[in-house]
Biotite code that builds the C-alpha atoms (Angstrom):
import biotite.structure as struc

atoms = struc.array([
    struc.Atom([43.351, 3.310, 3.231], chain_id="A", res_id=1, res_name="UNK", atom_name="CA", element="C"),
    struc.Atom([40.589, 3.367, 5.867], chain_id="A", res_id=2, res_name="UNK", atom_name="CA", element="C"),
    struc.Atom([37.206, 2.123, 4.798], chain_id="A", res_id=3, res_name="UNK", atom_name="CA", element="C"),
    struc.Atom([34.529, 4.827, 4.640], chain_id="A", res_id=4, res_name="UNK", atom_name="CA", element="C"),
    struc.Atom([31.303, 4.082, 6.505], chain_id="A", res_id=5, res_name="UNK", atom_name="CA", element="C"),
    struc.Atom([27.950, 5.220, 5.185], chain_id="A", res_id=6, res_name="UNK", atom_name="CA", element="C"),
    struc.Atom([24.729, 4.239, 6.851], chain_id="A", res_id=7, res_name="UNK", atom_name="CA", element="C"),
    struc.Atom([21.054, 4.948, 6.216], chain_id="A", res_id=8, res_name="UNK", atom_name="CA", element="C"),
    struc.Atom([17.767, 3.537, 7.513], chain_id="A", res_id=9, res_name="UNK", atom_name="CA", element="C"),
    struc.Atom([16.839, 0.222, 5.955], chain_id="A", res_id=10, res_name="UNK", atom_name="CA", element="C"),
    struc.Atom([13.737, 1.795, 4.410], chain_id="A", res_id=11, res_name="UNK", atom_name="CA", element="C"),
    struc.Atom([15.964, 3.835, 2.099], chain_id="A", res_id=12, res_name="UNK", atom_name="CA", element="C"),
    struc.Atom([18.016, 0.820, 1.075], chain_id="A", res_id=13, res_name="UNK", atom_name="CA", element="C"),
    struc.Atom([14.795, -1.031, 0.220], chain_id="A", res_id=14, res_name="UNK", atom_name="CA", element="C"),
    struc.Atom([13.096, 1.882, -1.542], chain_id="A", res_id=15, res_name="UNK", atom_name="CA", element="C"),
    struc.Atom([12.783, 1.234, -5.275], chain_id="A", res_id=16, res_name="UNK", atom_name="CA", element="C"),
    struc.Atom([12.815, 4.964, -5.963], chain_id="A", res_id=17, res_name="UNK", atom_name="CA", element="C"),
    struc.Atom([16.404, 4.993, -4.632], chain_id="A", res_id=18, res_name="UNK", atom_name="CA", element="C"),
    struc.Atom([17.583, 1.810, -6.325], chain_id="A", res_id=19, res_name="UNK", atom_name="CA", element="C"),
    struc.Atom([20.885, 1.787, -8.251], chain_id="A", res_id=20, res_name="UNK", atom_name="CA", element="C"),
    struc.Atom([22.391, 4.476, -6.034], chain_id="A", res_id=21, res_name="UNK", atom_name="CA", element="C"),
    struc.Atom([25.824, 4.237, -4.433], chain_id="A", res_id=22, res_name="UNK", atom_name="CA", element="C"),
    struc.Atom([25.903, 3.883, -0.645], chain_id="A", res_id=23, res_name="UNK", atom_name="CA", element="C"),
    struc.Atom([27.407, 7.346, -0.269], chain_id="A", res_id=24, res_name="UNK", atom_name="CA", element="C"),
    struc.Atom([24.619, 8.916, -2.335], chain_id="A", res_id=25, res_name="UNK", atom_name="CA", element="C"),
    struc.Atom([21.968, 6.982, -0.436], chain_id="A", res_id=26, res_name="UNK", atom_name="CA", element="C"),
    struc.Atom([23.373, 8.176, 2.876], chain_id="A", res_id=27, res_name="UNK", atom_name="CA", element="C"),
    struc.Atom([23.432, 11.749, 1.593], chain_id="A", res_id=28, res_name="UNK", atom_name="CA", element="C"),
    struc.Atom([19.756, 11.470, 0.593], chain_id="A", res_id=29, res_name="UNK", atom_name="CA", element="C"),
    struc.Atom([18.572, 9.834, 3.812], chain_id="A", res_id=30, res_name="UNK", atom_name="CA", element="C"),
    struc.Atom([19.861, 12.649, 6.047], chain_id="A", res_id=31, res_name="UNK", atom_name="CA", element="C"),
    struc.Atom([17.601, 15.104, 4.219], chain_id="A", res_id=32, res_name="UNK", atom_name="CA", element="C"),
    struc.Atom([14.517, 13.329, 5.599], chain_id="A", res_id=33, res_name="UNK", atom_name="CA", element="C"),
    struc.Atom([12.996, 13.770, 9.059], chain_id="A", res_id=34, res_name="UNK", atom_name="CA", element="C"),
    struc.Atom([11.820, 10.758, 11.050], chain_id="A", res_id=35, res_name="UNK", atom_name="CA", element="C"),
    struc.Atom([8.426, 10.804, 12.743], chain_id="A", res_id=36, res_name="UNK", atom_name="CA", element="C"),
    struc.Atom([6.205, 8.257, 14.459], chain_id="A", res_id=37, res_name="UNK", atom_name="CA", element="C"),
    struc.Atom([2.442, 8.163, 13.817], chain_id="A", res_id=38, res_name="UNK", atom_name="CA", element="C"),
    struc.Atom([-0.292, 6.420, 15.751], chain_id="A", res_id=39, res_name="UNK", atom_name="CA", element="C"),
    struc.Atom([-2.718, 4.170, 13.902], chain_id="A", res_id=40, res_name="UNK", atom_name="CA", element="C"),
    struc.Atom([-5.387, 6.355, 12.306], chain_id="A", res_id=41, res_name="UNK", atom_name="CA", element="C"),
    struc.Atom([-3.318, 9.537, 12.088], chain_id="A", res_id=42, res_name="UNK", atom_name="CA", element="C"),
    struc.Atom([-3.577, 11.418, 8.792], chain_id="A", res_id=43, res_name="UNK", atom_name="CA", element="C"),
    struc.Atom([-0.432, 12.151, 6.785], chain_id="A", res_id=44, res_name="UNK", atom_name="CA", element="C"),
    struc.Atom([-2.179, 14.309, 4.194], chain_id="A", res_id=45, res_name="UNK", atom_name="CA", element="C"),
    struc.Atom([-5.622, 14.960, 2.710], chain_id="A", res_id=46, res_name="UNK", atom_name="CA", element="C"),
    struc.Atom([-6.815, 14.737, -0.891], chain_id="A", res_id=47, res_name="UNK", atom_name="CA", element="C"),
    struc.Atom([-6.735, 18.117, -2.650], chain_id="A", res_id=48, res_name="UNK", atom_name="CA", element="C"),
    struc.Atom([-4.220, 19.753, -0.315], chain_id="A", res_id=49, res_name="UNK", atom_name="CA", element="C"),
    struc.Atom([-1.009, 21.233, -1.777], chain_id="A", res_id=50, res_name="UNK", atom_name="CA", element="C"),
    struc.Atom([1.535, 18.430, -1.992], chain_id="A", res_id=51, res_name="UNK", atom_name="CA", element="C"),
    struc.Atom([4.232, 20.025, 0.136], chain_id="A", res_id=52, res_name="UNK", atom_name="CA", element="C"),
    struc.Atom([5.584, 16.902, 1.850], chain_id="A", res_id=53, res_name="UNK", atom_name="CA", element="C"),
    struc.Atom([6.518, 13.416, 0.653], chain_id="A", res_id=54, res_name="UNK", atom_name="CA", element="C"),
    struc.Atom([7.183, 10.337, 2.771], chain_id="A", res_id=55, res_name="UNK", atom_name="CA", element="C"),
    struc.Atom([9.157, 7.101, 2.818], chain_id="A", res_id=56, res_name="UNK", atom_name="CA", element="C"),
    struc.Atom([7.549, 4.387, 4.952], chain_id="A", res_id=57, res_name="UNK", atom_name="CA", element="C"),
    struc.Atom([9.961, 3.065, 7.554], chain_id="A", res_id=58, res_name="UNK", atom_name="CA", element="C"),
    struc.Atom([7.826, 0.692, 9.626], chain_id="A", res_id=59, res_name="UNK", atom_name="CA", element="C"),
    struc.Atom([4.140, -0.159, 9.420], chain_id="A", res_id=60, res_name="UNK", atom_name="CA", element="C"),
    struc.Atom([1.514, 0.373, 6.725], chain_id="A", res_id=61, res_name="UNK", atom_name="CA", element="C"),
    struc.Atom([-0.093, 3.394, 5.087], chain_id="A", res_id=62, res_name="UNK", atom_name="CA", element="C"),
    struc.Atom([-3.467, 3.337, 3.368], chain_id="A", res_id=63, res_name="UNK", atom_name="CA", element="C"),
    struc.Atom([-4.056, 5.693, 0.446], chain_id="A", res_id=64, res_name="UNK", atom_name="CA", element="C"),
    struc.Atom([-7.714, 6.410, -0.243], chain_id="A", res_id=65, res_name="UNK", atom_name="CA", element="C"),
    struc.Atom([-10.152, 8.687, -2.033], chain_id="A", res_id=66, res_name="UNK", atom_name="CA", element="C"),
    struc.Atom([-13.546, 9.866, -0.812], chain_id="A", res_id=67, res_name="UNK", atom_name="CA", element="C"),
    struc.Atom([-16.542, 9.997, -3.160], chain_id="A", res_id=68, res_name="UNK", atom_name="CA", element="C"),
    struc.Atom([-19.107, 12.817, -3.239], chain_id="A", res_id=69, res_name="UNK", atom_name="CA", element="C"),
    struc.Atom([-21.434, 10.790, -1.009], chain_id="A", res_id=70, res_name="UNK", atom_name="CA", element="C"),
    struc.Atom([-18.702, 10.184, 1.572], chain_id="A", res_id=71, res_name="UNK", atom_name="CA", element="C"),
    struc.Atom([-17.752, 6.622, 0.612], chain_id="A", res_id=72, res_name="UNK", atom_name="CA", element="C"),
    struc.Atom([-14.061, 5.854, 1.060], chain_id="A", res_id=73, res_name="UNK", atom_name="CA", element="C"),
    struc.Atom([-12.279, 3.676, -1.483], chain_id="A", res_id=74, res_name="UNK", atom_name="CA", element="C"),
    struc.Atom([-8.802, 2.439, -0.546], chain_id="A", res_id=75, res_name="UNK", atom_name="CA", element="C"),
    struc.Atom([-6.529, 2.628, -3.583], chain_id="A", res_id=76, res_name="UNK", atom_name="CA", element="C"),
    struc.Atom([-3.227, 1.349, -2.206], chain_id="A", res_id=77, res_name="UNK", atom_name="CA", element="C"),
    struc.Atom([-1.667, -0.213, 0.866], chain_id="A", res_id=78, res_name="UNK", atom_name="CA", element="C"),
    struc.Atom([1.968, 0.850, 1.177], chain_id="A", res_id=79, res_name="UNK", atom_name="CA", element="C"),
    struc.Atom([4.648, -0.633, 3.395], chain_id="A", res_id=80, res_name="UNK", atom_name="CA", element="C"),
    struc.Atom([8.342, -0.204, 4.283], chain_id="A", res_id=81, res_name="UNK", atom_name="CA", element="C"),
    struc.Atom([10.419, 1.376, 1.537], chain_id="A", res_id=82, res_name="UNK", atom_name="CA", element="C"),
    struc.Atom([7.394, 2.700, -0.336], chain_id="A", res_id=83, res_name="UNK", atom_name="CA", element="C"),
    struc.Atom([7.179, 6.348, -1.417], chain_id="A", res_id=84, res_name="UNK", atom_name="CA", element="C"),
    struc.Atom([3.981, 8.158, -0.390], chain_id="A", res_id=85, res_name="UNK", atom_name="CA", element="C"),
    struc.Atom([2.659, 11.418, -1.790], chain_id="A", res_id=86, res_name="UNK", atom_name="CA", element="C"),
    struc.Atom([5.212, 12.069, -4.537], chain_id="A", res_id=87, res_name="UNK", atom_name="CA", element="C"),
    struc.Atom([2.955, 11.340, -7.518], chain_id="A", res_id=88, res_name="UNK", atom_name="CA", element="C"),
    struc.Atom([2.068, 15.095, -7.779], chain_id="A", res_id=89, res_name="UNK", atom_name="CA", element="C"),
    struc.Atom([5.692, 15.738, -8.810], chain_id="A", res_id=90, res_name="UNK", atom_name="CA", element="C"),
    struc.Atom([4.508, 14.884, -12.316], chain_id="A", res_id=91, res_name="UNK", atom_name="CA", element="C"),
    struc.Atom([1.104, 16.558, -11.954], chain_id="A", res_id=92, res_name="UNK", atom_name="CA", element="C"),
    struc.Atom([-0.587, 19.732, -10.745], chain_id="A", res_id=93, res_name="UNK", atom_name="CA", element="C"),
    struc.Atom([0.952, 19.822, -7.293], chain_id="A", res_id=94, res_name="UNK", atom_name="CA", element="C"),
    struc.Atom([-1.932, 18.626, -5.089], chain_id="A", res_id=95, res_name="UNK", atom_name="CA", element="C"),
    struc.Atom([-2.434, 15.264, -3.429], chain_id="A", res_id=96, res_name="UNK", atom_name="CA", element="C"),
    struc.Atom([-4.767, 13.136, -5.607], chain_id="A", res_id=97, res_name="UNK", atom_name="CA", element="C"),
    struc.Atom([-5.756, 11.053, -2.560], chain_id="A", res_id=98, res_name="UNK", atom_name="CA", element="C"),
    struc.Atom([-5.493, 11.012, 1.228], chain_id="A", res_id=99, res_name="UNK", atom_name="CA", element="C"),
    struc.Atom([-3.014, 8.979, 3.276], chain_id="A", res_id=100, res_name="UNK", atom_name="CA", element="C"),
    struc.Atom([-3.530, 7.575, 6.768], chain_id="A", res_id=101, res_name="UNK", atom_name="CA", element="C"),
    struc.Atom([-1.503, 5.384, 9.102], chain_id="A", res_id=102, res_name="UNK", atom_name="CA", element="C"),
    struc.Atom([-3.136, 1.960, 8.830], chain_id="A", res_id=103, res_name="UNK", atom_name="CA", element="C"),
    struc.Atom([-0.985, 0.692, 11.701], chain_id="A", res_id=104, res_name="UNK", atom_name="CA", element="C"),
    struc.Atom([1.382, 2.405, 14.108], chain_id="A", res_id=105, res_name="UNK", atom_name="CA", element="C"),
    struc.Atom([3.862, 3.911, 11.716], chain_id="A", res_id=106, res_name="UNK", atom_name="CA", element="C"),
    struc.Atom([7.366, 5.282, 11.362], chain_id="A", res_id=107, res_name="UNK", atom_name="CA", element="C"),
    struc.Atom([7.822, 7.471, 8.296], chain_id="A", res_id=108, res_name="UNK", atom_name="CA", element="C"),
    struc.Atom([10.511, 9.758, 6.919], chain_id="A", res_id=109, res_name="UNK", atom_name="CA", element="C"),
    struc.Atom([9.320, 13.080, 5.493], chain_id="A", res_id=110, res_name="UNK", atom_name="CA", element="C"),
    struc.Atom([10.832, 15.604, 3.132], chain_id="A", res_id=111, res_name="UNK", atom_name="CA", element="C"),
    struc.Atom([9.555, 18.819, 1.588], chain_id="A", res_id=112, res_name="UNK", atom_name="CA", element="C"),
    struc.Atom([8.635, 18.765, -2.079], chain_id="A", res_id=113, res_name="UNK", atom_name="CA", element="C"),
    struc.Atom([11.288, 21.420, -2.784], chain_id="A", res_id=114, res_name="UNK", atom_name="CA", element="C"),
    struc.Atom([14.004, 19.375, -1.073], chain_id="A", res_id=115, res_name="UNK", atom_name="CA", element="C"),
    struc.Atom([12.876, 16.304, -3.025], chain_id="A", res_id=116, res_name="UNK", atom_name="CA", element="C"),
    struc.Atom([13.156, 18.280, -6.271], chain_id="A", res_id=117, res_name="UNK", atom_name="CA", element="C"),
    struc.Atom([16.769, 18.997, -5.320], chain_id="A", res_id=118, res_name="UNK", atom_name="CA", element="C"),
    struc.Atom([17.379, 15.257, -4.940], chain_id="A", res_id=119, res_name="UNK", atom_name="CA", element="C"),
    struc.Atom([15.995, 14.730, -8.459], chain_id="A", res_id=120, res_name="UNK", atom_name="CA", element="C"),
    struc.Atom([18.395, 17.370, -9.782], chain_id="A", res_id=121, res_name="UNK", atom_name="CA", element="C"),
    struc.Atom([21.386, 15.940, -7.922], chain_id="A", res_id=122, res_name="UNK", atom_name="CA", element="C"),
    struc.Atom([20.607, 12.293, -8.752], chain_id="A", res_id=123, res_name="UNK", atom_name="CA", element="C"),
    struc.Atom([18.971, 11.866, -12.204], chain_id="A", res_id=124, res_name="UNK", atom_name="CA", element="C"),
    struc.Atom([18.572, 8.103, -11.618], chain_id="A", res_id=125, res_name="UNK", atom_name="CA", element="C"),
    struc.Atom([16.020, 8.927, -8.898], chain_id="A", res_id=126, res_name="UNK", atom_name="CA", element="C"),
    struc.Atom([13.969, 10.856, -11.470], chain_id="A", res_id=127, res_name="UNK", atom_name="CA", element="C"),
    struc.Atom([13.937, 7.779, -13.707], chain_id="A", res_id=128, res_name="UNK", atom_name="CA", element="C"),
    struc.Atom([12.923, 5.592, -10.764], chain_id="A", res_id=129, res_name="UNK", atom_name="CA", element="C"),
    struc.Atom([10.179, 8.078, -9.867], chain_id="A", res_id=130, res_name="UNK", atom_name="CA", element="C"),
    struc.Atom([8.789, 7.884, -13.392], chain_id="A", res_id=131, res_name="UNK", atom_name="CA", element="C"),
    struc.Atom([8.647, 4.092, -13.112], chain_id="A", res_id=132, res_name="UNK", atom_name="CA", element="C"),
    struc.Atom([7.006, 4.401, -9.700], chain_id="A", res_id=133, res_name="UNK", atom_name="CA", element="C"),
    struc.Atom([4.388, 6.787, -11.107], chain_id="A", res_id=134, res_name="UNK", atom_name="CA", element="C"),
    struc.Atom([3.663, 4.367, -13.936], chain_id="A", res_id=135, res_name="UNK", atom_name="CA", element="C"),
    struc.Atom([3.063, 1.544, -11.431], chain_id="A", res_id=136, res_name="UNK", atom_name="CA", element="C"),
    struc.Atom([0.751, 3.747, -9.354], chain_id="A", res_id=137, res_name="UNK", atom_name="CA", element="C"),
    struc.Atom([-1.225, 4.778, -12.417], chain_id="A", res_id=138, res_name="UNK", atom_name="CA", element="C"),
    struc.Atom([-1.531, 1.179, -13.622], chain_id="A", res_id=139, res_name="UNK", atom_name="CA", element="C"),
    struc.Atom([-2.708, 0.048, -10.178], chain_id="A", res_id=140, res_name="UNK", atom_name="CA", element="C"),
    struc.Atom([-5.346, 2.782, -10.178], chain_id="A", res_id=141, res_name="UNK", atom_name="CA", element="C"),
    struc.Atom([-6.535, 1.775, -13.642], chain_id="A", res_id=142, res_name="UNK", atom_name="CA", element="C"),
    struc.Atom([-6.712, -1.859, -12.539], chain_id="A", res_id=143, res_name="UNK", atom_name="CA", element="C"),
    struc.Atom([-8.810, -0.794, -9.548], chain_id="A", res_id=144, res_name="UNK", atom_name="CA", element="C"),
    struc.Atom([-11.234, 1.093, -11.809], chain_id="A", res_id=145, res_name="UNK", atom_name="CA", element="C"),
    struc.Atom([-11.496, -1.898, -14.139], chain_id="A", res_id=146, res_name="UNK", atom_name="CA", element="C"),
    struc.Atom([-12.236, -4.239, -11.254], chain_id="A", res_id=147, res_name="UNK", atom_name="CA", element="C"),
    struc.Atom([-14.888, -1.886, -9.886], chain_id="A", res_id=148, res_name="UNK", atom_name="CA", element="C"),
    struc.Atom([-16.592, -1.662, -13.284], chain_id="A", res_id=149, res_name="UNK", atom_name="CA", element="C"),
    struc.Atom([-16.429, -5.244, -14.503], chain_id="A", res_id=150, res_name="UNK", atom_name="CA", element="C"),
    struc.Atom([-15.973, -7.729, -11.648], chain_id="A", res_id=151, res_name="UNK", atom_name="CA", element="C"),
    struc.Atom([-18.422, -9.256, -9.213], chain_id="A", res_id=152, res_name="UNK", atom_name="CA", element="C"),
    struc.Atom([-18.122, -8.209, -5.580], chain_id="A", res_id=153, res_name="UNK", atom_name="CA", element="C"),
    struc.Atom([-16.833, -11.663, -4.555], chain_id="A", res_id=154, res_name="UNK", atom_name="CA", element="C"),
    struc.Atom([-14.051, -11.377, -7.133], chain_id="A", res_id=155, res_name="UNK", atom_name="CA", element="C"),
    struc.Atom([-13.039, -7.955, -5.871], chain_id="A", res_id=156, res_name="UNK", atom_name="CA", element="C"),
    struc.Atom([-12.921, -9.101, -2.253], chain_id="A", res_id=157, res_name="UNK", atom_name="CA", element="C"),
    struc.Atom([-10.912, -12.195, -3.187], chain_id="A", res_id=158, res_name="UNK", atom_name="CA", element="C"),
    struc.Atom([-8.432, -10.143, -5.222], chain_id="A", res_id=159, res_name="UNK", atom_name="CA", element="C"),
    struc.Atom([-8.092, -7.639, -2.391], chain_id="A", res_id=160, res_name="UNK", atom_name="CA", element="C"),
    struc.Atom([-7.290, -10.370, 0.132], chain_id="A", res_id=161, res_name="UNK", atom_name="CA", element="C"),
    struc.Atom([-4.873, -12.038, -2.283], chain_id="A", res_id=162, res_name="UNK", atom_name="CA", element="C"),
    struc.Atom([-3.028, -8.743, -2.806], chain_id="A", res_id=163, res_name="UNK", atom_name="CA", element="C"),
    struc.Atom([-2.816, -8.112, 0.929], chain_id="A", res_id=164, res_name="UNK", atom_name="CA", element="C"),
    struc.Atom([-1.544, -11.649, 1.480], chain_id="A", res_id=165, res_name="UNK", atom_name="CA", element="C"),
    struc.Atom([1.259, -11.139, -1.045], chain_id="A", res_id=166, res_name="UNK", atom_name="CA", element="C"),
    struc.Atom([2.169, -7.667, 0.264], chain_id="A", res_id=167, res_name="UNK", atom_name="CA", element="C"),
    struc.Atom([1.970, -8.067, 4.036], chain_id="A", res_id=168, res_name="UNK", atom_name="CA", element="C"),
    struc.Atom([0.992, -11.695, 4.620], chain_id="A", res_id=169, res_name="UNK", atom_name="CA", element="C"),
    struc.Atom([2.894, -13.857, 7.074], chain_id="A", res_id=170, res_name="UNK", atom_name="CA", element="C"),
    struc.Atom([2.961, -17.645, 6.932], chain_id="A", res_id=171, res_name="UNK", atom_name="CA", element="C"),
    struc.Atom([1.738, -19.389, 10.066], chain_id="A", res_id=172, res_name="UNK", atom_name="CA", element="C"),
    struc.Atom([0.880, -22.999, 10.887], chain_id="A", res_id=173, res_name="UNK", atom_name="CA", element="C"),
    struc.Atom([-2.789, -22.272, 10.160], chain_id="A", res_id=174, res_name="UNK", atom_name="CA", element="C"),
    struc.Atom([-2.260, -20.405, 6.884], chain_id="A", res_id=175, res_name="UNK", atom_name="CA", element="C"),
    struc.Atom([-1.350, -16.937, 5.625], chain_id="A", res_id=176, res_name="UNK", atom_name="CA", element="C"),
    struc.Atom([-2.081, -14.291, 8.237], chain_id="A", res_id=177, res_name="UNK", atom_name="CA", element="C"),
    struc.Atom([-2.670, -10.799, 6.885], chain_id="A", res_id=178, res_name="UNK", atom_name="CA", element="C"),
    struc.Atom([-0.289, -9.150, 9.279], chain_id="A", res_id=179, res_name="UNK", atom_name="CA", element="C"),
    struc.Atom([-2.087, -5.866, 9.932], chain_id="A", res_id=180, res_name="UNK", atom_name="CA", element="C"),
    struc.Atom([-5.304, -4.960, 11.747], chain_id="A", res_id=181, res_name="UNK", atom_name="CA", element="C"),
    struc.Atom([-8.007, -5.391, 9.100], chain_id="A", res_id=182, res_name="UNK", atom_name="CA", element="C"),
    struc.Atom([-11.591, -4.425, 9.914], chain_id="A", res_id=183, res_name="UNK", atom_name="CA", element="C"),
    struc.Atom([-14.632, -5.238, 7.792], chain_id="A", res_id=184, res_name="UNK", atom_name="CA", element="C"),
    struc.Atom([-14.828, -1.513, 7.026], chain_id="A", res_id=185, res_name="UNK", atom_name="CA", element="C"),
    struc.Atom([-11.233, -1.540, 5.722], chain_id="A", res_id=186, res_name="UNK", atom_name="CA", element="C"),
    struc.Atom([-11.914, -4.536, 3.504], chain_id="A", res_id=187, res_name="UNK", atom_name="CA", element="C"),
    struc.Atom([-15.134, -3.014, 2.170], chain_id="A", res_id=188, res_name="UNK", atom_name="CA", element="C"),
    struc.Atom([-13.313, 0.214, 1.285], chain_id="A", res_id=189, res_name="UNK", atom_name="CA", element="C"),
    struc.Atom([-10.543, -1.684, -0.493], chain_id="A", res_id=190, res_name="UNK", atom_name="CA", element="C"),
    struc.Atom([-12.996, -3.759, -2.524], chain_id="A", res_id=191, res_name="UNK", atom_name="CA", element="C"),
    struc.Atom([-15.441, -0.945, -3.205], chain_id="A", res_id=192, res_name="UNK", atom_name="CA", element="C"),
    struc.Atom([-18.431, -2.524, -1.505], chain_id="A", res_id=193, res_name="UNK", atom_name="CA", element="C"),
    struc.Atom([-20.505, -2.268, 1.687], chain_id="A", res_id=194, res_name="UNK", atom_name="CA", element="C"),
    struc.Atom([-19.547, -3.548, 5.129], chain_id="A", res_id=195, res_name="UNK", atom_name="CA", element="C"),
    struc.Atom([-22.616, -5.817, 5.070], chain_id="A", res_id=196, res_name="UNK", atom_name="CA", element="C"),
    struc.Atom([-21.562, -7.457, 1.806], chain_id="A", res_id=197, res_name="UNK", atom_name="CA", element="C"),
    struc.Atom([-17.951, -7.848, 2.937], chain_id="A", res_id=198, res_name="UNK", atom_name="CA", element="C"),
    struc.Atom([-19.037, -9.447, 6.230], chain_id="A", res_id=199, res_name="UNK", atom_name="CA", element="C"),
    struc.Atom([-21.513, -11.772, 4.512], chain_id="A", res_id=200, res_name="UNK", atom_name="CA", element="C"),
    struc.Atom([-18.873, -12.891, 1.997], chain_id="A", res_id=201, res_name="UNK", atom_name="CA", element="C"),
    struc.Atom([-16.258, -13.571, 4.682], chain_id="A", res_id=202, res_name="UNK", atom_name="CA", element="C"),
    struc.Atom([-18.745, -15.623, 6.723], chain_id="A", res_id=203, res_name="UNK", atom_name="CA", element="C"),
    struc.Atom([-19.582, -17.699, 3.653], chain_id="A", res_id=204, res_name="UNK", atom_name="CA", element="C"),
    struc.Atom([-15.915, -18.347, 2.906], chain_id="A", res_id=205, res_name="UNK", atom_name="CA", element="C"),
    struc.Atom([-15.276, -19.180, 6.543], chain_id="A", res_id=206, res_name="UNK", atom_name="CA", element="C"),
    struc.Atom([-17.975, -21.877, 6.410], chain_id="A", res_id=207, res_name="UNK", atom_name="CA", element="C"),
    struc.Atom([-16.292, -23.253, 3.285], chain_id="A", res_id=208, res_name="UNK", atom_name="CA", element="C"),
    struc.Atom([-12.907, -23.425, 5.004], chain_id="A", res_id=209, res_name="UNK", atom_name="CA", element="C"),
    struc.Atom([-11.281, -20.845, 2.723], chain_id="A", res_id=210, res_name="UNK", atom_name="CA", element="C"),
    struc.Atom([-10.316, -18.485, 5.519], chain_id="A", res_id=211, res_name="UNK", atom_name="CA", element="C"),
    struc.Atom([-10.691, -17.765, 9.208], chain_id="A", res_id=212, res_name="UNK", atom_name="CA", element="C"),
    struc.Atom([-11.572, -14.381, 10.643], chain_id="A", res_id=213, res_name="UNK", atom_name="CA", element="C"),
    struc.Atom([-10.910, -12.746, 13.980], chain_id="A", res_id=214, res_name="UNK", atom_name="CA", element="C"),
    struc.Atom([-11.886, -9.365, 15.369], chain_id="A", res_id=215, res_name="UNK", atom_name="CA", element="C"),
    struc.Atom([-9.405, -7.525, 13.125], chain_id="A", res_id=216, res_name="UNK", atom_name="CA", element="C"),
    struc.Atom([-7.589, -10.418, 11.464], chain_id="A", res_id=217, res_name="UNK", atom_name="CA", element="C"),
    struc.Atom([-7.976, -12.677, 8.457], chain_id="A", res_id=218, res_name="UNK", atom_name="CA", element="C"),
    struc.Atom([-6.048, -15.923, 8.010], chain_id="A", res_id=219, res_name="UNK", atom_name="CA", element="C"),
    struc.Atom([-6.228, -17.455, 4.543], chain_id="A", res_id=220, res_name="UNK", atom_name="CA", element="C"),
    struc.Atom([-6.467, -21.214, 4.963], chain_id="A", res_id=221, res_name="UNK", atom_name="CA", element="C"),
    struc.Atom([-6.837, -22.118, 1.277], chain_id="A", res_id=222, res_name="UNK", atom_name="CA", element="C"),
    struc.Atom([-4.998, -19.562, -0.925], chain_id="A", res_id=223, res_name="UNK", atom_name="CA", element="C"),
    struc.Atom([-5.634, -21.620, -4.074], chain_id="A", res_id=224, res_name="UNK", atom_name="CA", element="C"),
    struc.Atom([-9.410, -21.444, -3.712], chain_id="A", res_id=225, res_name="UNK", atom_name="CA", element="C"),
    struc.Atom([-9.215, -17.725, -2.992], chain_id="A", res_id=226, res_name="UNK", atom_name="CA", element="C"),
    struc.Atom([-7.256, -17.165, -6.212], chain_id="A", res_id=227, res_name="UNK", atom_name="CA", element="C"),
    struc.Atom([-9.789, -19.257, -8.124], chain_id="A", res_id=228, res_name="UNK", atom_name="CA", element="C"),
    struc.Atom([-12.574, -16.992, -6.898], chain_id="A", res_id=229, res_name="UNK", atom_name="CA", element="C"),
    struc.Atom([-10.581, -13.868, -7.728], chain_id="A", res_id=230, res_name="UNK", atom_name="CA", element="C"),
    struc.Atom([-9.924, -15.101, -11.258], chain_id="A", res_id=231, res_name="UNK", atom_name="CA", element="C"),
    struc.Atom([-13.570, -16.270, -11.591], chain_id="A", res_id=232, res_name="UNK", atom_name="CA", element="C"),
    struc.Atom([-12.450, -19.805, -12.420], chain_id="A", res_id=233, res_name="UNK", atom_name="CA", element="C"),
    struc.Atom([-14.723, -22.813, -11.887], chain_id="A", res_id=234, res_name="UNK", atom_name="CA", element="C"),
    struc.Atom([-13.991, -24.967, -8.856], chain_id="A", res_id=235, res_name="UNK", atom_name="CA", element="C"),
    struc.Atom([-12.143, -28.168, -9.661], chain_id="A", res_id=236, res_name="UNK", atom_name="CA", element="C"),
    struc.Atom([-14.186, -31.359, -9.492], chain_id="A", res_id=237, res_name="UNK", atom_name="CA", element="C"),
    struc.Atom([-11.903, -32.861, -6.848], chain_id="A", res_id=238, res_name="UNK", atom_name="CA", element="C"),
    struc.Atom([-12.006, -29.635, -4.722], chain_id="A", res_id=239, res_name="UNK", atom_name="CA", element="C"),
])
């Protein structure tokens, strides 16, 4: 009997929302999405708009952010390949709770909300995975609020860099390179602080040998010390 061949983009195979699906089902789902390339800085959707389209990240990074009444942007999440973007409203009121923008050059796969609902009906396991995904998103948002309310700015910046290092960091001879263009503005928005404070903190840590900065790069030279700062632990006597 000839072997059947089913193929789908790697992003779908890696997507947690589609985990535990058979290859045939995954291939059937992937063909319902449309591929599109975005330039760095392009907007996928804006907070408050009707949530008519959802996305799977294929290549690159997406930043999800909210804008305060005074115009300050706070980055809530950085999402990479295999991550689902924009589908949280499936369990809510049907509008995007935040905006999404290409943080790097990006390849994403889009689908209408109605077509995605059909996938949930055809494949109940995806609905279960979506519920788990929504729980993770909600918990991450609550953690962000807690950090903003209770932690010192240095802690928040350290935690932000540590998260980025674990999500998109790449090991080099010098240390862990955060493998995406990261401006001081980006870092300030992620940590909920000002560009001045973010820049001042990075310069201090650079003098201490904790990290090294470039025009749009950060290389973490001493991950242990960064974690210590993020956890607000005292420096060891031999460090």
